[in-house]
N, C-alpha and C positions, 0 to 999 in steps of 0.2 A: 547463486553466483557461479559463473563458469570458472573452473580451475584453470590456471595457466597451463600451457603445454608441458612445461618441465615437471610440475607437480603431478599432472595426470599421468605422464609417462612413468614417473617413479611409483605411483600408486598401482598401476597395472603390473609393473615389475614385481612389486611386493606380493600382490594378491595371486599372481599366476606362477610365482617361483621363477620369474624370468631373470636370466643373468646377462650382464653386459659383457660382450666378448672382446671389446676393445675400449680404450680410454675415450672419454667424452669428446676430447679434442680431435680424435681420429674419426669417430662416428657421430653423426648428428641425428641418428634414429635409434630407437630402443631395439636392442638385439636380444633374442631369447637364447636359451641354452643350446638350441640346434643351429645357432648362427644365422637365424632367419629373422627378418624384420617383423616386429610385433605390429599387428594391425587391429583397427577398431572393427566393430560389426559391420560398418559400411564399407570396409575395405581400405580405409585411409591409414597410412603409416603413422605410428606414434613418433613424435619428434622430441628430442631432448631440448633443454634450455639453450644449447649451443647452436641451434639451427638458424641459419641465415640462407638466403638464396645462393650466395657465393660458396658457402660451406657445403650446401647440398650438391652443387655441381661437382665438388671434389670427392663426395662420398660414393662408395661403391653402389649404394642402393638409391642414389639420387634420381636416376632415370626411371627406376621402377616406381618410386614413390611420388615424385614431383616433376614428371616430364614436362607438364604444361608450364612450369615456372622457369625451366632451364632453357638456355640457348639451343636452337634446333641442332646445331653442329655438335653439341655436347653429347647428345643421345643418338644422333644419326651421322656417324662419321662419313666423310666423302668416300665413295667407292664401295660402301657396304651394300650388299645385295638386299633387296627388300625381303622382309620376312614373309614366309608363306602362311597364309591364314589356315588354321586347323579346319578339318572337314566339318566338325560339329562343335563349335566353341560354346562353352557354357555361358549363361547370362552373366555379364560382367556387372560389378557394382557401379553405381553412378559415379562418373568422374567429376571432379570439381569443374564448374563452368567458369570461364574467364571472360571478363569484359575489359578491354584496354581503352583508356580515354587519354587522348593527348590534348593538353590545354596550353594555349599560348601563354608563355611566362608573363607577358605584359598584361594579360587578362587577370593574372593573380597578383602581380607585383608591378610597381613603377620600374622604369628602365634603370638597370644597375642597382636595384634594391632587393631586399629579401624580407620586407615587411608586407604582409598580405593587405591588399586593397579591399574595400567593402565589396566590390564586384567579385573579387576572387573568393571571398568568404561565401558569397551567394552560390558560386559555382561548386564549392566544396560541400555546401549544405545539400545540394542535389545529389552529390556522390554519396553522402552519408545516408540519404534516403534510399538509394539503390542498394547500398550495403545492408541496410536493415531489412530488405525484401528477400534476402537469401541467408542460408546458413554460412556465415562468413568464415573463410579459411585464412586468407591473408590479403593485405593490400600492399602493393609495391609502388613506391613513389620515387621516380628517377628524374633528377634535375639535369638540364642541359644549358649550355651558354653558346653565344655566337663567338666568332674568332677575334673580335675586337678585345684587346687587352692581353695580358700575359697568361701563360698556362696555369701557374699557381693561383693567380687571382681568380680566374674563371672556375677553377676546380673548387675553391672554397665557396664561391658565390653559388654554384650549382648545389653544393652540399647544404648550404644554409637555407636555400629555397626549399629543398626537399624536407629538411628538418622542420621548417615553418609549416609545411603542409601536414606533417605528422602531428605536430603540437596542436594544430587546430582540430584535426580529426579526433585525437585523444580527448580534447576538451569537449567534443560533441558526443562522447560516450563510446568511441571505438577503443577496444583494449589495446594498450600500448604494445604488447607482445605480438599483435597481429599486423602491425604496420612496420614495414622495412623500408629504409631510405638509402639512396645511393646518389652520388653526384658523378656525372660523366664529364664535367667541364666542357671544353669545346672539342672533344675528341670524336663526336658523332654528329657532324653537321648534316643537314638534309638539303641544303641549298646547292651543294656541289660547287661548280665554278660559275654560277649564274650572276653572282654579285662581284663586280669588279672594284679594284682599288682597296686602299687601306686607310685613307683619310676618313675620319669619323664625321662624315656628312650626314644630313638627315636622310638623303636618298639611300645611302649605304645602310644606315641603321634600319630603315624601313625594309630594305631588301633582305636583310639578314633576320628579320622577325621569325621566320619558321624555325630557325636554329635555337632561338630562345624559347624553350618549351619545358613543360613538366609532363612526363608520361606516367599516368596513374593506372594501375591494373588491379582490378578487383577479382579475387578468386574465391569461389564458394560453391555450394550446392543448392539447387532449387528445393 
């Protein structure tokens, strides 16, 4: 049985004499006595039980350890000069491979609902199969809503949908501490200004379909 990340990090710290240089709330990675992030033999950083994607973005070692999971601008500020490649770089450890899947929310849920439809469960079963084919690191599930309705309502709806996805994945055997959820509400539409009006007509609801989505990202190694 696989130890969860928090227990494994603590075990490594005890065996290697590693000390944590800052409080767990400040650092989400295990730090050794040299103030260096502790890593596995595959070059992956050990995380504490406080690790989340948002906390990793605020951690000083976030870009070193989980660059693939963080927003591009968090690790590549505007105006930064591109790094020069070393003349003879040593062979790097394999990086976690990511696959991002965007699923129409209506394929998972009925309109304005957060209970998974049978068709949605079938879609998630395929995702579980893909996760089983790799050494899974993390699954990120981010819910989105269209602009119909209030901000607070859509925020809660997007969170409930992401939570429903996690609950189903955990029920299929995915470890709960490997699935992170987030709701973006209606803050990140993809339809732009192509859908006119605010009256809740069938035509407008159909036009806004791309905004009602759940983005699921699988990160792991082959």
